[in-house]
C-alpha positions in Angstrom: -6.7 6.8 58.7 -6.8 7.4 62.4 -8.7 10.5 63.7 -6.7 13.7 63.3 -7.4 17.4 63.7 -5.3 19.9 61.9 -5.3 23.4 63.4 -5.0 26.1 60.7 -4.2 29.6 62.2 -5.6 32.4 59.9 -5.0 36.1 60.0 -6.3 38.1 57.0 -6.0 35.0 54.7 -9.0 35.7 52.6 -7.0 36.1 49.4 -4.6 33.2 50.1 -6.9 30.4 51.3 -7.1 27.7 48.6 -10.6 26.4 49.6 -10.7 23.9 46.8 -7.4 22.3 48.0 -8.8 22.0 51.5 -12.1 20.5 50.2 -10.4 18.1 47.9 -8.0 16.7 50.5 -10.7 16.4 53.1 -12.9 14.4 50.7 -10.1 11.9 50.1 -8.9 11.6 53.7 -11.4 10.0 56.1 -10.9 10.8 59.7 -9.3 14.2 59.0 -10.9 17.4 60.4 -9.7 21.0 60.0 -10.0 23.5 62.8 -9.5 27.0 61.4 -8.6 29.6 64.0 -9.5 33.1 62.8 -7.1 35.3 64.7 -9.1 38.5 64.7 -8.9 39.0 60.9 -10.0 42.4 59.6 -10.6 41.3 56.0 -13.2 38.8 54.7 -11.4 35.7 56.2 -14.4 35.0 58.4 -16.8 34.9 55.4 -14.4 32.5 53.5 -14.2 30.2 56.6 -17.9 30.3 57.1 -18.4 29.2 53.5 -15.9 26.4 54.0 -17.4 25.2 57.2 -20.7 24.8 55.5 -19.2 21.9 53.6 -19.7 19.5 56.5 -18.1 18.2 59.8 -14.6 18.1 58.3 -14.4 21.8 58.7 -14.8 23.9 61.9 -14.0 27.5 62.7 -12.9 29.1 66.0 -12.7 32.9 66.1 -10.6 35.0 68.4 -12.0 38.5 69.0 -8.7 40.2 68.7 -5.5 39.4 66.9 -3.2 37.6 69.3 -0.5 36.2 67.0 0.2 32.8 65.5 1.5 31.3 68.7 -1.7 32.0 70.7 -3.9 31.0 67.7 -2.2 27.6 67.5 -2.2 27.1 71.3 -5.9 27.8 71.6 -6.7 25.7 68.6 -4.7 22.7 69.8 -6.4 22.8 73.2 -9.8 23.0 71.5 -8.9 20.1 69.2 -7.9 18.0 72.1 -11.4 18.2 73.6 -12.7 15.8 70.9 -10.0 13.3 71.9 -8.4 12.6 68.5 -5.5 10.3 67.9 -3.4 13.1 66.4 -3.4 16.8 66.4 -1.2 19.2 64.5 -0.9 22.7 62.9 -0.5 23.7 59.3 0.2 27.0 57.6 -3.0 28.4 56.0 -1.4 29.3 52.8 -0.4 25.7 52.2 3.2 26.4 51.6 3.4 22.8 52.8 1.0 21.0 50.5 -1.6 19.0 52.3 -0.5 15.8 50.5 2.6 15.9 52.7 0.4 14.9 55.7 0.4 11.3 54.4 4.1 11.0 55.1 3.7 12.4 58.6 1.1 9.7 59.4 3.3 7.0 57.9 6.1 7.9 60.3 3.7 7.5 63.3 2.6 4.1 62.0 6.2 2.9 61.5 7.5 4.3 64.8 5.2 3.9 67.8 7.6 5.7 70.1 7.5 8.9 68.1 5.5 11.7 69.7 6.0 14.5 67.2 6.7 14.8 63.5 8.1 18.1 62.2 8.3 19.0 58.6 11.8 20.0 57.4 12.6 22.1 54.4 15.7 20.4 53.0 16.5 21.1 49.4 17.5 17.7 48.2 17.6 16.2 44.7 14.1 14.8 43.9 12.3 17.4 46.0 10.9 20.8 45.2 11.7 23.2 48.0 11.4 26.8 46.9 12.5 29.3 49.5 13.4 33.0 49.4 17.3 32.9 49.4 17.7 35.6 52.0 15.2 34.0 54.4 16.9 30.7 53.8 20.2 32.0 55.0 18.8 33.8 58.0 16.8 30.7 58.8 20.0 28.6 58.7 21.7 30.9 61.2 18.7 30.8 63.5 18.4 27.0 63.2 22.1 26.6 64.2 21.5 28.8 67.2 18.4 26.8 68.2 20.1 23.4 67.7 23.0 24.6 69.9 20.8 25.8 72.7 18.5 22.8 72.6 21.4 20.4 72.3 19.5 18.6 69.6 20.5 18.0 66.0 17.4 19.7 64.7 17.5 21.1 61.2 14.3 23.2 60.8 12.4 24.3 63.9 10.2 26.9 62.0 8.5 24.9 59.3 4.8 25.5 59.8 3.7 21.8 59.5 3.8 19.8 62.7 1.8 16.8 63.9 1.6 15.4 67.5 0.5 12.0 68.8 -2.1 12.6 71.5 -1.2 11.3 74.9 -1.8 12.2 78.5 1.0 14.8 78.5 0.5 16.7 75.3 -2.0 19.2 76.7 0.6 20.4 79.2 2.8 21.6 76.3 0.1 24.0 75.3 -1.5 24.8 78.7 0.2 28.1 79.2 0.6 31.0 76.7 3.9 31.0 74.9 6.6 33.6 75.5 7.1 34.2 71.8 4.6 35.0 69.0 7.0 33.7 66.3 9.3 31.0 67.6 6.9 29.1 69.8 8.0 26.0 67.9 11.3 26.2 69.8 9.4 26.8 73.0 7.4 23.6 72.4 10.6 21.6 72.2 12.0 23.4 75.3 8.9 22.6 77.3 9.2 19.0 76.2 12.8 19.0 77.3 11.9 20.2 80.8 9.1 17.7 81.0 11.4 14.8 80.0 13.7 15.7 82.8 10.9 16.1 85.3 9.3 12.7 84.7 12.4 10.9 83.8 10.9 10.1 80.4 12.7 9.1 77.1 15.3 11.5 75.6 13.6 14.2 73.5 15.8 13.2 70.5 14.0 9.8 70.6 10.5 11.2 70.4 10.8 13.9 67.7 11.1 13.0 64.1 12.0 15.5 61.4 10.6 14.6 58.0 12.2 16.1 54.9 9.3 17.5 52.8 9.0 16.5 49.2 7.5 20.0 48.3 7.4 23.4 49.9 7.2 26.9 48.4 7.2 30.5 49.6 3.8 32.1 49.2 3.5 35.9 48.7 2.0 37.8 51.5 3.9 36.3 54.4 3.4 38.2 57.7 7.1 37.9 58.7 9.4 40.7 57.8 13.1 40.9 58.0 13.0 43.3 61.0 11.0 40.7 62.9 14.2 38.7 63.2 15.4 41.3 65.8 12.3 40.5 67.9 13.0 36.8 67.4 16.5 37.1 68.8 15.1 38.7 72.0 12.4 35.9 72.2 15.1 33.3 71.8 17.0 34.7 74.9 13.8 34.7 76.9 13.2 31.0 76.1 16.7 30.1 77.1 16.3 31.8 80.4 12.8 30.3 81.1 13.3 26.7 80.0 16.7 25.6 78.8 18.7 26.2 82.0 16.2 23.9 83.8 16.5 21.3 81.1 20.2 20.8 81.4 
């Protein structure tokens, strides 16, 4: 296993953090470190993370004084993770809606495809897989995914899955250097920034460096922070991203 840091953004996750699952997977996965970013939690998340961090160097905690949203928590965490110069960094939802065992498949993709820079989990409900999603959110997600794919001009299926891993190179930090415009759909913004960068440095087409990996398991976890009314905010964020990046990427 090559050195990898997974950033785990946390906001009031004390009742949902499966500390045993994190410990077990870390014990069987040499070279893996978790960086938990406590995004100004007001419950006992800090205490839970302190107890987890006492288990050794595989666990580290970074605390933001005030709640700044998932996008900023991930951004700050990735930049912190890059300071230790790992081979890979990524981010993973704290509730483990994507089981940690899925990480094995992500790393296999990087091993098989040296040109791939990013591997994104995709929640595709195929035979032989266990993908359990709230039906209404699934349909709303499909509408959004279609809009994103059209705007990005990429055949991407699932921009919003909370499991993503990046190969570390000289350009990765630039994707996270500046704060994101959106708190929720920063995943789309990452792709948009990569599109702009590809055009600026005459690099390989973005469709050749991003790999979507159909997950074998994913499940909705009760207590999600996203509400249906947030999709109205998401629509506005989507327009801002189009204006800021996508016109330049064409």
